[in-house]
Wavefront OBJ file of the C-alpha trace (Angstrom):
o trace
v -10.006 174.398 178.972
v -8.715 177.847 177.991
v -5.678 177.731 175.717
v -3.506 180.525 174.205
v -0.993 179.675 171.517
v 1.728 182.272 170.667
v -0.866 184.991 171.284
v 0.121 188.576 170.697
v -1.847 191.832 171.136
v -0.237 194.971 169.877
v -1.506 198.610 170.359
v -0.304 201.553 168.214
v -0.458 205.130 169.418
v 1.452 208.051 167.853
v 3.593 205.668 165.857
v 4.685 203.757 169.008
v 3.749 200.052 168.977
v 3.258 198.290 172.353
v 3.085 194.579 172.812
v 0.375 194.451 175.578
v 0.523 190.683 175.296
v 3.751 189.312 173.892
v 3.825 185.796 172.378
v 1.948 184.189 175.385
v 1.240 180.476 175.373
v -0.523 179.011 178.289
v -3.337 176.559 179.309
v -5.945 176.800 182.069
v -7.475 173.428 182.843
v -11.094 172.885 183.599
v -11.812 173.502 187.314
v -8.564 175.455 187.894
v -8.311 178.649 190.029
v -5.640 180.718 188.389
v -4.470 184.150 189.626
v -2.566 186.578 187.362
v -0.481 189.164 189.139
v 1.707 192.082 187.870
v 2.166 195.814 187.973
v -0.343 198.236 186.292
v 0.275 198.151 182.584
v 1.809 194.734 182.518
v -0.861 193.299 180.220
v -3.027 191.391 182.733
v -6.381 192.927 181.787
v -5.616 192.577 178.092
v -4.773 188.936 178.640
v -8.104 188.118 180.323
v -9.883 190.067 177.578
v -8.307 187.826 175.090
v -9.387 184.754 177.093
v -12.950 186.020 177.081
v -13.259 186.834 173.448
v -13.598 190.643 174.219
v -10.385 191.491 172.481
v -9.146 190.046 169.186
v -5.445 189.039 169.174
v -3.118 190.597 166.637
v -1.763 187.115 166.055
v -1.916 183.657 167.665
v -4.726 181.446 168.716
v -7.227 181.528 171.635
v -9.208 178.438 172.353
v -12.137 177.933 174.783
v -13.271 174.350 175.139
v -11.137 173.296 172.252
v -12.742 175.881 169.847
v -10.602 178.533 168.195
v -13.012 181.299 169.219
v -11.888 183.849 166.510
v -13.028 181.405 163.789
v -16.662 181.938 165.071
v -18.984 184.470 163.535
v -20.211 187.281 165.709
v -23.422 185.427 166.824
v -21.379 182.383 167.569
v -18.873 184.312 169.623
v -21.631 186.175 171.465
v -23.350 182.854 172.284
v -19.996 181.336 173.574
v -19.491 184.373 175.894
v -23.117 184.250 177.055
v -23.269 180.552 177.741
v -19.830 179.571 178.854
v -18.060 182.683 180.420
v -19.090 184.929 183.338
v -17.311 188.248 183.591
v -16.561 190.213 186.786
v -15.074 193.547 185.798
v -12.856 195.904 187.912
v -15.988 197.973 188.632
v -19.388 196.498 189.188
v -20.758 198.109 186.124
v -24.414 197.591 187.152
v -26.982 199.387 184.918
v -28.307 202.265 186.893
v -31.798 202.151 185.503
v -32.372 198.564 186.595
v -32.860 197.260 190.050
v -30.551 194.475 191.359
v -32.832 191.610 190.392
v -33.102 192.911 186.873
v -29.409 193.543 186.593
v -28.789 189.892 187.532
v -31.480 188.589 185.205
v -30.222 190.565 182.181
v -27.563 188.160 180.789
v -30.139 185.392 180.944
v -32.263 187.311 178.474
v -29.595 186.555 175.848
v -29.395 182.904 176.545
v -32.906 181.680 175.678
v -36.424 181.430 177.220
v -37.132 183.345 180.441
v -38.300 180.281 182.330
v -36.829 180.086 185.825
v -34.684 183.259 185.347
v -36.258 185.146 188.119
v -36.088 182.181 190.477
v -32.424 181.605 189.640
v -31.566 185.248 190.111
v -33.238 185.383 193.492
v -31.332 182.221 194.516
v -28.063 183.819 193.647
v -28.802 187.034 195.414
v -29.687 184.985 198.475
v -26.491 182.931 198.287
v -24.464 186.111 197.944
v -26.237 187.776 200.950
v -28.043 190.521 199.144
v -31.516 189.090 198.716
v -32.902 192.081 200.548
v -31.525 194.328 197.914
v -33.309 192.708 195.049
v -35.608 195.721 194.394
v -32.983 198.282 195.217
v -31.021 200.288 192.640
v -27.300 200.291 192.327
v -26.936 203.841 193.856
v -28.639 202.578 196.967
v -25.993 199.916 197.569
v -22.455 199.931 199.087
v -19.495 199.064 196.984
v -19.328 195.553 198.429
v -23.062 194.976 197.796
v -22.693 196.210 194.224
v -19.786 193.689 193.722
v -21.968 190.837 195.112
v -24.717 191.684 192.731
v -22.229 191.807 189.826
v -20.956 188.332 190.761
v -24.562 187.027 190.821
v -24.969 188.510 187.348
v -21.862 186.675 186.217
v -23.222 183.353 187.395
v -26.825 183.532 186.133
v -26.154 181.508 183.036
v -24.131 178.959 185.083
v -20.900 179.436 183.142
v -18.064 176.976 183.339
v -15.647 179.879 183.405
v -15.460 182.981 185.525
v -13.002 185.741 184.393
v -12.448 188.407 187.119
v -10.518 191.591 186.549
v -9.412 193.093 189.940
v -12.768 192.031 191.489
v -11.792 193.413 195.049
v -9.907 196.540 193.747
v -11.820 199.245 195.649
v -13.153 197.284 198.621
v -12.271 197.340 202.342
v -10.396 194.454 203.770
v -13.353 192.631 205.318
v -15.473 192.960 202.173
v -12.400 191.827 200.154
v -12.101 188.644 202.270
v -15.879 187.893 201.853
v -15.543 188.301 198.047
v -12.535 185.984 197.985
v -14.364 183.382 199.996
v -17.140 183.556 197.365
v -14.740 182.929 194.524
v -13.259 180.031 196.482
v -16.703 178.611 196.902
v -17.441 179.045 193.257
v -14.144 177.317 192.392
v -14.840 174.431 194.708
v -18.166 173.836 192.934
v -16.139 172.976 189.823
v -16.048 176.391 188.043
v -12.865 177.576 186.359
v -11.765 180.887 187.823
v -9.099 183.192 186.298
v -8.592 186.269 188.482
v -6.464 189.306 187.770
v -5.083 190.969 190.903
v -2.267 193.370 191.911
v -2.191 191.719 195.319
v 0.061 188.775 196.041
v -1.878 188.150 199.261
v -5.130 187.539 197.236
v -3.276 185.539 194.605
v -2.183 183.215 197.372
v -5.851 181.971 197.566
v -5.476 180.568 193.982
v -4.274 177.137 193.020
v -1.901 178.503 190.572
v -0.174 181.941 190.204
v 1.004 183.532 187.010
v 3.077 186.722 186.849
v 2.931 189.160 183.965
v 5.643 191.754 183.122
v 5.826 193.771 179.924
v 3.302 191.497 178.227
v 5.142 188.335 178.983
v 3.942 185.656 181.426
v 5.800 183.392 183.949
v 4.729 180.695 186.372
v 5.045 181.487 189.992
v 3.729 178.176 191.302
v 0.851 177.325 193.659
v -0.825 179.844 195.990
v 0.452 179.585 199.502
v -3.043 179.542 200.985
v -5.003 178.045 198.226
v -8.784 177.414 198.525
l 1 2 3 4 5 6 7 8 9 10 11 12 13 14 15 16 17 18 19 20 21 22 23 24 25 26 27 28 29 30 31 32 33 34 35 36 37 38 39 40 41 42 43 44 45 46 47 48 49 50 51 52 53 54 55 56 57 58 59 60 61 62 63 64 65 66 67 68 69 70 71 72 73 74 75 76 77 78 79 80 81 82 83 84 85 86 87 88 89 90 91 92 93 94 95 96 97 98 99 100 101 102 103 104 105 106 107 108 109 110 111 112 113 114 115 116 117 118 119 120 121 122 123 124 125 126 127 128 129 130 131 132 133 134 135 136 137 138 139 140 141 142 143 144 145 146 147 148 149 150 151 152 153 154 155 156 157 158 159 160 161 162 163 164 165 166 167 168 169 170 171 172 173 174 175 176 177 178 179 180 181 182 183 184 185 186 187 188 189 190 191 192 193 194 195 196 197 198 199 200 201 202 203 204 205 206 207 208 209 210 211 212 213 214 215 216 217 218 219 220 221 222 223 224 225 226 227
């Protein structure tokens, strides 16, 4: 479970303080698929960064699996992110100097012995339809192919949670639909998925939809066409 309790994140610039996340309390149960929608600047990305331990809250509590993650030391927090959370960012952010197979294997190098890592990475690339690109470099791939490799990378350590920030933001409609089908498949296998999107159409695929506005969050109900 992911739990936020009276969580606040403030940013200060030029003497002006902005509440990017404003006293948010919410829970995401194990195995849920939650979409967070809202306009640009509403706080969606900051909220997901807080959930994943990438951003420290100004105040409040963030728990993952019952653990207050900001009570952990740096190695403990890094281990939690590596073992329990897979991240899909707005851009694929693949390392240009590594081929696709090595990009996918990379997070596994922080999670322990290398045994089975290549086999697992190859299996994921196959499942995601880009096995033929294993030895290719990111610049040789289309945007959709890069996004598939990035999803494979997020899954390499078999995390219980996937946090996805605008995972289809720059894709055509057909590729967008394919990526959403992949997230639905991941969810149906028992993985918790939290997805940020500006699209109410994509959010409709989630089991629960939350709306952010000016750092505050509200419940919009279930997706109309949930997985």
